[in-house]
C-alpha positions as CSV (number, residue, x, y, z in Angstrom):
1,X,-150.7,6.4,293.1
2,X,-151.5,10.0,293.9
3,X,-149.2,12.9,293.1
4,X,-149.8,16.3,294.7
5,X,-148.8,19.6,293.1
6,X,-149.3,23.3,293.8
7,X,-152.4,24.7,292.0
8,X,-151.7,26.4,288.7
9,X,-153.9,28.9,286.8
10,X,-154.0,26.8,283.7
11,X,-155.6,23.9,285.6
12,X,-158.3,26.1,287.1
13,X,-161.0,25.0,284.7
14,X,-160.7,21.4,286.0
15,X,-160.8,22.7,289.6
16,X,-163.9,24.6,288.8
17,X,-165.5,21.5,287.4
18,X,-164.8,19.6,290.6
19,X,-165.9,22.6,292.6
20,X,-169.3,22.7,290.9
21,X,-169.9,19.0,291.4
22,X,-168.7,18.7,295.0
23,X,-169.3,22.1,296.7
24,X,-172.6,23.8,297.1
25,X,-172.6,26.7,296.6
26,X,-169.3,26.7,294.6
27,X,-166.7,29.3,294.9
28,X,-166.2,31.7,292.0
29,X,-163.3,31.5,289.6
30,X,-162.0,34.7,291.0
31,X,-162.1,33.4,294.5
32,X,-160.2,30.2,293.5
33,X,-157.7,32.2,291.5
34,X,-157.0,34.4,294.6
35,X,-155.9,31.3,296.5
36,X,-153.1,30.3,294.0
37,X,-149.7,31.1,295.3
38,X,-150.8,32.8,298.6
39,X,-148.0,33.2,301.1
40,X,-150.4,32.4,303.9
41,X,-152.0,29.3,302.5
42,X,-151.9,26.1,300.6
43,X,-153.8,25.2,297.4
44,X,-152.9,21.6,296.4
45,X,-154.1,19.6,293.4
46,X,-154.2,15.8,293.5
47,X,-153.3,13.9,290.3
48,X,-153.8,10.2,289.9
49,X,-150.4,8.9,288.8
50,X,-151.8,7.1,285.8
51,X,-153.4,10.4,284.7
52,X,-150.6,12.7,285.8
53,X,-149.2,13.1,282.3
54,X,-152.6,14.4,281.1
55,X,-152.8,16.8,284.1
56,X,-156.1,15.1,285.1
57,X,-157.1,16.5,288.5
58,X,-158.7,14.0,290.9
59,X,-159.2,16.5,293.7
60,X,-157.9,19.6,295.5
61,X,-157.7,21.3,298.9
62,X,-157.4,24.8,300.1
63,X,-156.1,25.8,303.5
64,X,-155.2,29.2,304.9
65,X,-153.2,30.1,308.0
66,X,-153.2,33.1,310.3
67,X,-150.6,33.3,313.1
68,X,-150.5,29.9,314.7
69,X,-153.9,28.6,313.5
70,X,-155.2,27.4,310.1
71,X,-158.6,26.9,308.6
72,X,-159.2,24.1,306.1
73,X,-161.5,25.7,303.6
74,X,-162.1,22.9,301.2
75,X,-161.2,19.4,300.3
76,X,-163.1,18.2,297.1
77,X,-162.6,15.0,295.2
78,X,-164.0,14.2,291.7
79,X,-167.0,11.8,291.9
80,X,-165.3,9.1,290.0
81,X,-162.1,9.3,292.1
82,X,-163.7,8.9,295.5
83,X,-162.7,6.1,297.9
84,X,-159.2,5.9,296.4
85,X,-157.3,7.8,299.0
86,X,-157.4,11.2,297.3
87,X,-159.0,13.0,300.2
88,X,-156.7,11.4,302.7
89,X,-153.6,12.3,300.7
90,X,-154.8,15.9,300.4
91,X,-155.6,16.1,304.1
92,X,-152.4,14.5,305.2
93,X,-150.4,17.0,303.0
94,X,-152.3,19.9,304.5
95,X,-151.6,18.8,308.0
96,X,-147.9,18.3,307.2
97,X,-147.9,21.9,305.8
98,X,-149.4,23.0,309.1
99,X,-146.6,21.2,311.1
100,X,-143.9,22.8,309.0
101,X,-145.4,26.3,309.5
102,X,-145.8,25.7,313.3
103,X,-149.5,25.8,313.2
104,X,-150.9,24.7,316.6
105,X,-154.5,24.0,315.6
106,X,-156.6,23.5,312.5
107,X,-160.3,24.3,312.2
108,X,-162.9,23.5,309.6
109,X,-166.7,23.5,309.0
110,X,-168.3,20.6,307.2
111,X,-172.0,20.0,306.2
112,X,-173.8,18.1,308.9
113,X,-174.9,15.6,306.2
114,X,-171.4,15.0,304.8
115,X,-170.8,11.7,306.6
116,X,-167.8,10.7,304.4
117,X,-165.9,13.9,305.1
118,X,-166.7,13.8,308.8
119,X,-165.4,10.2,309.0
120,X,-162.2,11.3,307.2
121,X,-161.6,14.2,309.5
122,X,-162.2,12.0,312.6
123,X,-159.8,9.4,311.2
124,X,-157.1,12.1,311.2
125,X,-158.0,13.1,314.8
126,X,-160.4,16.1,314.3
127,X,-163.0,16.5,317.1
128,X,-166.4,18.1,317.0
129,X,-166.4,21.5,318.6
130,X,-170.0,22.6,317.9
131,X,-172.4,23.6,315.1
132,X,-173.2,26.7,313.1
133,X,-176.9,26.9,312.5
134,X,-177.9,27.4,308.8
135,X,-174.3,28.0,307.9
136,X,-174.6,26.6,304.4
137,X,-177.0,27.5,301.6
138,X,-178.1,25.6,298.5
139,X,-179.5,23.7,300.5
140,X,-179.6,25.4,303.9
141,X,-177.9,23.2,306.4
142,X,-176.0,23.4,309.7
143,X,-172.2,23.1,309.7
144,X,-170.3,20.9,312.1
145,X,-167.3,22.8,313.5
146,X,-164.2,20.5,313.9
147,X,-160.7,21.1,315.2
148,X,-157.4,19.4,315.5
149,X,-154.5,20.4,317.7
150,X,-151.2,19.9,315.9
């Protein structure tokens, strides 16, 4: 079972570990710290219920909204926790947050080669909107732009 909690500063070292293993290039500690407690966003941590007492983070997501739109900045899941529903739980909670805040559409960019993420987003109804050439670095790669009307 997965439990979702708001991000807390004391858990940031674990988030940074997941960030470094899952996101290239990773965000800085300062950038992640800036997302905690924002009025215009959501920064959720996923805890596996069996590990919740130990505050062992399985994954996280960051979303920010502006007016009636939102951008899903990141969903990252620890390597050993993949294929357990962590990403889906985080995405589902982010979309529910959007509904509660009257967001009408959600956008995201995802690496063209990230087939697992693209499958997850499509499962939740996201559609391809185009590409951003050479959007990512380390390695250089195009981004697929996806959106979902809420």
